[in-house]
RODREN-309740 format. One line per 8 residues: number of its first residue (from 1); their letters; for each residue x, y, z of C-alpha. Coordinates in Angstrom, 1 decimal. Layout:
% RODREN-309740
NUM	A	X/Y/Z; ...;
END
This chain:
% RODREN-309740
1	MSGPETDA	0.0/-0.2/-0.1; 1.4/3.4/-1.0; 0.3/6.9/-2.1; -3.3/7.9/-1.9; -4.3/4.6/-0.1; -1.8/5.2/2.5; -2.6/9.0/2.8; -6.2/8.0/3.3;
9	LHAQLTAF	-5.5/5.5/6.0; -3.1/8.0/7.6; -5.8/10.6/7.7; -8.2/7.9/9.4; -5.5/7.2/12.0; -4.8/10.7/12.8; -8.4/11.3/13.8; -7.7/9.1/16.9;
17	VGQQAEPD	-5.0/11.4/18.1; -6.0/13.2/21.4; -8.5/10.4/22.3; -8.5/8.4/25.5; -6.9/5.1/24.1; -8.8/2.9/26.5; -10.3/2.9/30.0; -7.9/4.0/32.8;
25	RVSRYAVN	-6.3/1.0/34.2; -6.3/1.0/37.9; -3.9/-1.1/40.2; -5.3/-4.3/41.5; -2.9/-4.0/44.5; -1.6/-1.1/46.4; 2.1/-0.5/46.1; 3.7/-2.9/48.5;
33	EAMIRNWV	6.9/-3.8/50.1; 6.8/-7.5/49.0; 6.5/-6.6/45.3; 9.1/-4.0/45.6; 11.5/-6.4/47.1; 10.8/-8.9/44.2; 11.3/-6.1/41.5; 14.6/-5.1/42.9;
41	EAHEDENP	15.9/-8.6/43.5; 14.9/-9.5/39.9; 16.8/-6.3/38.7; 19.7/-6.7/41.2; 19.0/-3.1/42.2; 20.9/-2.6/45.3; 19.6/1.0/46.1; 18.7/0.5/49.8;
49	IYVDAGAA	16.0/3.2/50.0; 13.7/0.7/48.0; 13.9/-2.2/50.9; 15.4/-0.6/54.0; 13.4/1.7/56.1; 16.3/2.9/58.0; 18.1/3.8/54.9; 15.0/5.6/53.5;
57	AATGRASV	14.7/7.4/56.8; 18.4/8.7/56.7; 17.3/10.4/53.4; 14.4/12.2/55.1; 11.7/9.7/53.5; 9.0/8.5/55.8; 9.2/5.0/54.3; 10.8/3.0/51.6;
65	ICPPAMAS	9.9/4.0/48.1; 8.9/2.2/45.0; 11.5/2.2/42.1; 10.0/4.6/39.6; 10.5/2.4/36.5; 8.2/0.0/38.2; 5.1/2.4/37.7; 3.6/0.3/34.9;
73	TWVMSGLK	3.6/-3.0/36.8; 1.1/-1.7/39.2; -1.6/-1.3/36.5; -0.7/-4.5/34.5; -4.1/-6.3/33.9; -2.5/-9.8/34.0; -2.1/-12.9/31.9; -5.8/-13.7/32.1;
81	RYREVQRL	-6.8/-10.4/30.5; -3.9/-10.7/28.0; -5.3/-14.0/26.7; -8.9/-12.6/26.6; -7.6/-9.6/24.4; -5.9/-12.1/22.0; -8.7/-14.5/21.9; -11.2/-11.5/20.9;
89	RAEGVQED	-8.8/-10.3/18.3; -8.5/-13.9/16.9; -12.3/-14.0/16.6; -12.5/-10.7/15.0; -14.2/-9.0/18.1; -13.3/-5.5/18.5; -13.6/-3.7/21.9; -15.2/-0.3/21.9;
97	FAYSRMLA	-12.0/1.7/22.8; -10.1/4.1/20.5; -6.9/2.2/20.6; -8.8/-1.0/19.8; -10.5/0.6/16.8; -7.2/1.9/15.6; -5.6/-1.5/15.9; -8.5/-3.0/14.0;
105	LLDEHGYT	-8.2/-0.5/11.2; -4.4/-1.1/10.9; -5.1/-4.9/11.0; -7.6/-4.5/8.1; -4.9/-3.0/5.9; -2.3/-5.6/6.7; -0.5/-3.7/9.3; -0.6/-6.6/11.8;
113	SVVATDLE	3.0/-6.7/13.3; 4.4/-4.6/16.1; 7.5/-3.7/17.8; 8.2/-1.3/20.6; 10.8/1.5/19.5; 11.0/4.0/22.1; 10.1/4.6/25.9; 10.5/7.9/27.6;
121	QSYLREMV	9.6/8.3/31.3; 9.7/11.5/33.4; 9.5/10.7/37.2; 7.6/13.5/39.1; 6.8/12.2/42.5; 7.8/9.2/44.4; 5.5/6.0/44.9; 5.1/4.6/48.3;
129	PGDRIRCE	3.7/1.7/50.0; -0.1/2.1/50.2; -0.3/4.2/47.0; -3.0/3.1/44.4; -1.8/3.8/41.0; -4.1/4.6/38.1; -2.9/5.1/34.5; -4.6/7.4/32.0;
137	FTIEAVSP	-3.6/6.4/28.2; -4.2/8.9/25.4; -3.2/8.5/21.7; -0.8/11.3/21.2; 0.7/10.9/17.7; 0.5/8.9/14.5; 3.5/9.3/12.2; 3.2/9.2/8.4;
145	FKQTGLGH	3.9/5.9/6.9; 7.4/4.9/5.9; 9.3/1.9/4.5; 11.5/0.2/7.2; 13.6/-2.9/7.4; 10.8/-4.7/9.0; 8.2/-3.3/6.6; 5.8/-0.7/5.7;
153	GCWITLLK	4.4/1.1/8.7; 3.8/4.0/11.0; 4.6/4.9/14.5; 2.1/5.4/17.3; 2.8/7.2/20.3; 0.9/6.7/23.5; 1.0/9.1/26.3; 0.5/7.5/29.8;
161	RYVNQHDE	0.0/9.4/32.9; 0.4/7.5/36.3; -1.3/9.1/39.1; -1.9/8.2/42.9; -5.2/7.8/44.7; -4.8/11.7/45.4; -4.7/12.3/41.5; -1.2/13.4/42.0;
169	LLVEERFK	1.0/12.9/38.9; 3.7/10.5/39.5; 5.1/9.2/36.2; 4.6/10.7/32.6; 5.5/8.2/29.9; 5.7/8.4/26.2; 5.6/4.9/24.7; 6.3/4.6/21.0;
177	LLRFDPTQ	5.4/1.4/18.7; 5.8/0.6/15.0; 2.9/-1.1/13.5; 3.9/-2.6/10.3; 3.1/-4.9/7.3; 5.7/-7.6/7.3; 4.8/-8.7/4.0; 6.2/-5.4/2.7;
185	KKAVAS	9.9/-5.8/4.0; 12.6/-3.7/2.7; 15.0/-5.5/0.6; 18.5/-5.5/2.2; 21.6/-5.0/0.0; 24.3/-7.5/0.1;
END
């Protein structure tokens, strides 16, 4: 697909920009020390303010804090939900969210493959045990289509805002992914 067809598809996709991608994701569990400990052990993160109340107090904090890069783990919907979404997509069922409608439109035109390409996070406030995290998703941008080594495609940028139970902004994230048609792979010169 190229030329006027791609331009028309791009115009349809850009109509999604600024829309809420999907309903807010809300943490199933409050931020807690056990999960923080599991995270830091898995990542071999030796920062004591994540696991040692005394070390956190020595820095003026009231308690241990959550590693900021852990924000998304609190709002993950789990494997059961992931499988449900994959089953629905395989059955051709489209959920009534802007992001689902956008992906269905891309699927319909052969842009069925995806790869994450970029992630930027700004940490604005510390997460502490007891916080309940909510994530607001907005479709922020859709690039023009380009030919890549993976296939013809476009980049979608999602803006994610993680807030606590007091609506205080904790983390702002821009997640960019390439949605592409793998059958239109760019030939590599030898």
